[in-house]
N, C-alpha and C positions, 0 to 999 in steps of 0.2 A: 718533495713537491714545494718546499719552502721557497726556493728561488723562483719557481714558476708562479707561485701565488703572489710573491712580492712583485715580480715583473708585471703580472697582470694588473695588480692593484695600482702600481705606478703608472702603467700605460693607461688604465682607466681614469686615473686622476688627471693625467695630462689631457686625455681626450675630453673629459668632463669640463676641465678648465677652459680648453679651447672652444668647445661647443657652448659653454656658458657665456664666454665673452661674445661669441657670435650672437647668441640669443639676446644678450643684454643690448648689443648694438641694434638688433631688430626692435627691441622694446623701447630704446631711446628714440629711434626714428618714429616709432608709432606715437610716443609721448609728445614729440614736437609737433606732430600733425593733428593731435587730438585736443579739443578744447578742455581746459582744466576746470573741473567743477568742484574738486575737493583736493585738499593737500595730499591725500593718500593715493591719488591716482597713479603716479609713477611706480610706486611699489607694487600696486595691484597688476599693472601691465607686466612688470618684470616677473612677478609670480606666475602670471598666466603663461608667459613665454617659457619659463622654466618647466611648468607643467606640461606644456605642449612638447617641449624638447624631450622630457622623460618618456612621454607616451610614444613619441616617434622612434626614439632609440630602442625602446622595448619592442615595438611593432616590427622593426627592421631586422631584429636578430633572427638567426635561423632557429626554427622550432621543428623538431622531428615530427613528421606527420603520422603519429601512432594510430589514429583512428583509421586512416586510409590503409596503412600497412596491415593492421589487424583484420580489416575487412577482406583484403586480398589473401592473407595467410590462412584465415579460418573459414570465411564465408564463400570465397570463390575457389581457392585451390586446396582446401581441406588438408592443410599441412599436418594436422593432428592424425588423420587417417594415414597420410603418407608416411609419417614417422613410425606409426605402429606397424606398417607393412615392411619396414626394413629389418634385415637380419641382425639381431642383437649380438650374435656371435661374431659378426664382422665389424659393425659400427656400434659405438657407445649408444645406449638407449637415450632417446630424446623425446620429451613430452612437452605439453603446452607450458607447464611451469618453467621448464628450462628455457624455452624460447622467450617467454615473457621476461625472465630474469636477464637474459642476454640483451634483449631489445631495450629494456628499461635502463640497464647500466650503460649501454652504448648511448642512449639518449642523453643521459647526464654528462657523459664524457664529451659528446659532440656540442651540446649547448653551452656547457660551462667552461670547457677547456679548448677544444679545437676551433670552434667558430670564432671566438675572440682573437685567435691568432691569424685568421685568414687574411685580413687586410694588411697586417704587418708583413706577412709572407709576400704579399704583392708589392708593398711599398719598399721594403728593405731588401728582400730576396736573399739569395745565397752569394757569398763573397769568396772569390778565389784568393788564397794567400800564397801558396806555393804548390809544387806538384803533388804533395801528399796532404794538403790542408785546404779544405773548403768549409767555411763557416756558414751554417744554416741560419735561417731567419730566427728572430727572437722567440723563445718559447718552444720551438720545434723539438729541440733535443730533450728537454725535460718532459714534454708531452709523450715523446716516444718511449722514454724510460718508464713512465707510468704505464703506458700501453703494454710494454713487454713484461713488466713485473706483474701485471694483472693477468698474464697468460693469454691475452687475446690473440697473439700470433699463432699460438699452439692449438687454437680452438678446433680445427678440422683436420689435423694431421695425425698419423698413426701413433698410438701410445708407445710402441716399442722404441720410438725416437724422441719421446718426451712430449708428444702431442696429447690432446684430450680425446681424439678419436670421434668427435661429433660429426654429423653430416656436413658436407661441404656447403649445402644450401644455407645453413645458419651463418656461416662466414660471409656469404654473398649478400644476405639480407643485411647484415651488419655493415658491410662495406658501402652500401648505398647511402646509409645515413652519414657515414664519415665523409663520403665523397661530396655530399651537399654541404657539409659543414666546413670542410677544408680539403679540397681535392689534392692540392700539391703536397700536403703532408701525407696523405694516404699513399702517394706514389712510392714512398720509401718502404713501408711494409708490404704494399701490394706487389711490387716487383720481386720482393723476396719470395712471395708465394709461388710465383712462376718458376723461380729457380728451384725451390723445394720440390714442386711437382715434377720438374724435369729430372732431377736427381733420383727421386723415388722411382720414376718410370724407367729410366735408362742407365742409372749409375750402377757400378759394381757394389757388392756388399761392403767392401773396404771403404769406398767413397761415402756410402750412406752412413756407415758407422762413424766415420771421422768428421763429416761436415754437417749432417742433418741435425743432430741435437742442438748445435749452436745456432743454426739458422732458424729452427723451430722455436727455440726459446726467445729469439729476438736479440741474442748476443751479437749476431752478425746479420748483415743484410745481403741481398743478392741483386744482380743485374743481368741483362742479356746484352751481348755485344755482337751486333750483326753488321750495321752500316759502316761503310768506309767512304772516304772522300769521293771515290770514283763510282760507287754503286750504292743504291738504296734497296728498292724492291727486287732488282735483278741481282740476286746474291751469287749467281754464277760467276760474277766478276771479282769475288773476294780474293785478295792476294795475301792476307796475313798468313804467315808460315808457322808450322809446327814441326820442329826437328827433334827426333829422339835424342835424349841425353845419354852419352856413352857411359856404361857402368851403372846406370840408374834405371832399372827396369820399370816401365810404365810411366816414366816421367818425360816431359817434352819441354823444349825451349820455344816459347811463343814470341814472335816478333811481327809488329805491324801497327797500323794506326786505325783506331775505331772512333767514329764520331756519332753525335746525337745519343750519347749514353746517359739516359736519365738516372740521376742519383748515383753516378759513377764514382763520385768522391764526396764525402761529407764528414761531419763530426758527431753524428748520432750514435755510431758504433765504432769500435776500434778496428774492425776488420770487415771487408766487403768481398763477397765471392762473385766473381764474374764468370758467366757462361759465354764462352768465346768461340765463334766460328773461325776455323783456320784450315789450311791445307797441309797434308803430309807430303814429304818429298816426292813420292811416287804416285800421287793422287791424279786421277784423270781430270780433264778440263771440265768446266761447268759445274752445275750443282751436284753432279754425281761424285765430285771429288772433294766435298766439304766434310770436315769432321768437327766434333764438338768437344771443347775442353773446359775443365774447371780450373780457373786461374785466380787465386786469392790475392788480395792486397798485401796481406802478411802471411808468411809461412807459419806452420804450427809452432815453430821456435820463437815466434814473435818478431822475427827479422822481416824487414820490408822486402817484398818481391820487386823484381826489376820492371816496374811499371809506374806510371804517374800521369797526372792530369796536366796537359799543356795549356788548357783554356776552358772556360765555360761560356756558353753562348749567351748573347744579349737578345732576348726573345720578346715577342709581342705579348705573351702572357705566361702563365705558370711560372712566375718568378720565384716561387718558394721552393721549387725543385731544380737543382743544378743540372744542366744538360752539358755533359763533359766531352771533351776530346781526350781519349786515352791513348798513351803511347806505351806499347808493349815492346820492351827492349831486352829480349832474352829472358822473359819472365817464365818462371817454372809453372807448369800446368800438368793436369792429368786428364786422360781421355775419358769422356763420358759416352758409354755405349760402344757402338761398332764403328770402326774406321770407315770413312766415306759415307756414313749415314747421318751426318751431323744435322743437315737441314731437316730430315725427317724427325730426328729427336727434338730439335729446337721448336718444332711446331707444337709440342706439348706446352712449351713456354708461351709461344705466340698465341695459341688459342685461349690460354688462361688470360693473357693480356687483352685479347679482343673482347672477351666477355666483360673484363674490367672497364674497357673503353666504352662499351655499351652502357654500363652503369654510369660512366661520366656523362653521357648524353642525358639520361633521365635525371641525374642529380642537378645538372645545369637547368633543366626545365623546371624542376621543383624549386630551386633557389630563385630563379627568375620569376616564377609565379608568386612566391611568397613576397619578394621585393616589390612586385608590381601591385599586388592586391591591396596592401596597406596604403600605398600611394594613391591608387585609384579611388579609394574610399575617402581619403583626406583632401586631395587636391580638388579645388573648386574652380569651375570655369563654365560660364554660360548657363543656360537652362535646358532641360530636357525638351526635345521636340514634342513629346506627348504631354507636356505640361510640367510645371514646377514640382519637383519631388521634395525639395527642402525649402519651403517658402520663407522660413525664418532665417535662412542664411543668405549671404550676399550672392551666392550662385550655387548651383547643384554640383555635387561631387561628380567627377568625370566617369565614375563607374555606371552612371545612369545613361551614358552614351552607348548605343548599340555597338559602334565600332570598337570601343574600348573593351566592352564585354566579350566581343569576338576574340580579341587578342588574349584576354585572360583565359577564356575557355579553351583556346588552342593550346596554351601553355599547360593547362590542367589536363587536357586530353592526352597530351604527350607524356606528362609526368606520371599520371596514374595508369594509363594504358601501357606505357613502356615498362613501368614497374611490374605489371602483370606478365608481360612478355619475359622479363628477366626471371621472375619467380618460376615460370613454367620451365625454363632452361635449368634453373637451380634444382628442381626436382629430378630432371633427367640426369643432371650431374651427380646427384646422390646415387641413383641407380647404377650409373657408370662406375662410380667410385666403389660401390659395393661389389659389383661384378669383377672389377679388377682385383680387389683384395681377396675375393673368393676364388679367383682363377677361372671364372666362367667365361670362356672365350666367345661363345655364341651370344651371350648377353652383352658382352663388351662391344661386339660388332654392331649389334642392334642399336644400343644407346649411343654409341659413338657416331653412327651414321645419322641418327636423328639430330644430334647436336651439330654435326658437321653441316647439315642442311640449314639449320636455324641460325647458326653463328654469324654468317655474313649478312643475314637480314637484320639481326640485332645490331651488329657492329656498324654496318653501313647506314641503315635507316635511322636508328635511334641517335646516332651522332649528328646526322644531318637535321633531324627533327629537333634535337636538343639545341643545336646551333640556331635554328629558326626561333625557338622559344626564347633563347637568350637575346636575340636581336629584337624580338617583340618587347622584351623587358625594357630595352632602351626606348623603344617607340612609345610605350605607355607613359614614360616620364617626359616625353617631348625633349626640349632642349636640356632639361635637367638630367636626362639620361646620359648626356655626353660629358657630364662633370664627374670626375673620379670620386668625390666625396659621397655621391649617391649610390655607389657600388654596382649599379646596373652594368656599366661598361666592363668591369672586371670579370663578371660572369661570362660575357661574350668573349673577351680576350682569352680567358682560361680554357673555354670549351672549343675555341676555333681549331686547336690542334687535333681534336678528337677525330675529325674526318680525314686526317692526314696520317697520323702514326698508326702503327700496326697494320699497315696496308691502307691506302687511300680508298675513298668510296668507289672509285673506278676499279681498283683491284678487287674489292669485295664483290662488286657487281659481276666482274668476269669470273670470279671464283664461284659465285652462285649459279649463274646462267651457263657458263662454259664448262667449268670443271665438274661441279656437283650435278647439274641437271642434264646437260647434253652428253657428257662423257658417261653419265649414269643411264643413258638411253631413255631419259624421261621418267624413269622409275621413281625418283624422289618426289617430283611434282605430282605424279599420279597418286602416290600414297598420301601425300599431304592434302591434296584436294579431296580425296575420299574421306580423310579424317575431318575436314571442315564440313563436308556434307553430313557426316554422321553427327557432328556437333550441332548443326542447325536443325536437324530433323525433329527433335522433341518440341521445338518452339514453333514449328510451322503451322500448327493447328491450335496454338495457345489461345485461351480466352482473352488474354491480354493483347489488345489490338496493336499497341505500340511495339511490344516485344515480338509479336508475330510479323509485323511489317519489317522490323530490323532483321529478323532471322531470314526472311525471304531476300532481303538486300544482300546480306552476307553470302547466302547461297548463290545468288546470281553472280556476284563478283568472284567467288571462288571458282565457279565454272568458267567465267570469262578469263581468269588468271590461267587456268589450264589451257583454254582455247588459244590465248595469245602465245603461250609457250610453244604450242604446235605450229602456230603461224611463223614464229621466229625460226623454228627448226626447219621448216620448209624453205624459207628464204635462205637460210644458211647453206642449204644444199647446193645453191648456185652462186651465192655471194658470201665469201669467207669473212667479210667485214660485218655481216649482219648481226652477229652476236655481240661484237664489241660496240657497234654503233647504237644498239638498243639496250645494252646491259644496264646502264644507270637508271633509265626510265623504268626498266623491268624491276630492278631492285626496289625502287621507291614505290612502285605499284604493289609489289609483294609486301612491303612494310605496311602500307596503308590497309591492305586487306587483313593482314595479321593483326594490326592494331584494332580494326573494327571487330574482328572475331573475339578478341579479348574483352572489348567493351560490351559485346553481346552477352558474354558470360557474367560480366559485372552487373549488367542490367537485370539479368535473370536472378542473380543472387539478391540484388536490391529489392526486387519485386516480392521476395519472400520475407523481407523485413529482418529484424534482429535486435540486438540490445541497445543500439543507438536511437536517438530521437528520429521521428519520421522524416524531418527535413534532410537529414543526412542521406537517407536512401532516395529521397525524391531528387536530390542533386545528381545522383548517379543515373537517373532515368531521363532527365530532361535533355 
């Protein structure tokens, strides 16, 4: 870590010197405008400017929201009880001490290492050197080395391949903190997790034994290669070819072009494992003829495979992660799973990424809220309409303006409510993981079906809501939000992709309403609405009038959600476009009702109190 520390120190020195010069210019202007009553006045102005600068820099840094996280983990979702209920013969035992240790260590890593690298990742980005060399942003490589050496990549993977075997939810909780601190850095180990899950679920034992240990240790990273120049979501148009190699059983020659491959080439590891969709020579047309292959950058001999990066994209945001165009020119690969079932197998990877993208949405909301809150408290403009709140100041802080508070509370509602939505799915993912490891097919079907219903809501709604929260972050700053140095616009640029990749919001909406609900003959929405009614029932007669009122509201909207679903189904019987034309509005309505249901549980937990001061719980109920 010496080079990382020296790099951070040098970067901080440069930033401090630059900011100090700016602060001194401010103080000099103030000095020229202010009557001089004492020889020491200029020094005191400069000192005040330096103090204000130090406070501002400290306030603007990312701080892991541990109180909010612990409230959800223990008071709302009872993760202690959840972990006690898991089968210790299948998953490594996990208790509160383990969770707190992971969360605290991740907090330190995020605040001290990853967050300081975020701005450099945006300003410098990744640089293409040649087909086998892309240089990542300053500090990224050393931070990844520290992450891998500390065993974080192995946290929730099977012990037989070098993992720690802890529940998947723990890694998801960790990833939200990292996402807010430095989203583009997280993409490198995050995509590897999708590759690992795919190989575990569908790879042969030989593939697992050969590649999983290095991926799980972090020695290698992974990607998914789906998109081609002529096709994105419509993968039936894939033309990349996979031809069996004569005399080499189980090996294939892969040829084709893949675009939009995040982290497809970089200098953080020596080898990269690509999960590639391609067609066998006798494959049927369309999606029914796609197979999945493991294609490494380097073969096990260390020799470079026949593939390279022809370019990296110049993007609106996410500059810290290189988006590559990969050229496969007879690269050696191995089949993952069953021939012509590649798209089905790849959905293991895709669904992992969709949950990760939902995390990107709430991370953006959290970061935008933190950036906005300190500014709203410090920025002074006009007086409050209800009377001066800070009469000793030249003007009131803008946080006293109701319209500003509305924006801040919208950000907070999305960040905290969205976090609760992700934690719910994290618990289901644990149960699914346990059932898969135990070979319980009935339980796998149950939990997989539940996740399949919730995933498009989380991915579609939370990315749209996170994007809105980031946009509000710019709005809180006013004109200053449009200036790069204030960081608000980077949050928006980085999260803008979230509603596009891993299936656009429109794709998620069609998946939810068309594939999951309509093709499921309305069973998923009926079961979900029944669950919401059961959730509300205990609070409908509560002595707490506010909680009771909110419970009735959630109950009404859950029933309206079910009713609207039936209305759409009736229209679709005579109008085939009805599902498509209403799907996005339906998805967003589904997201808001789900968000409200989670806030209801948070309000109920807050009404019981806990170890924090009363104002903390009061804020959850207002």
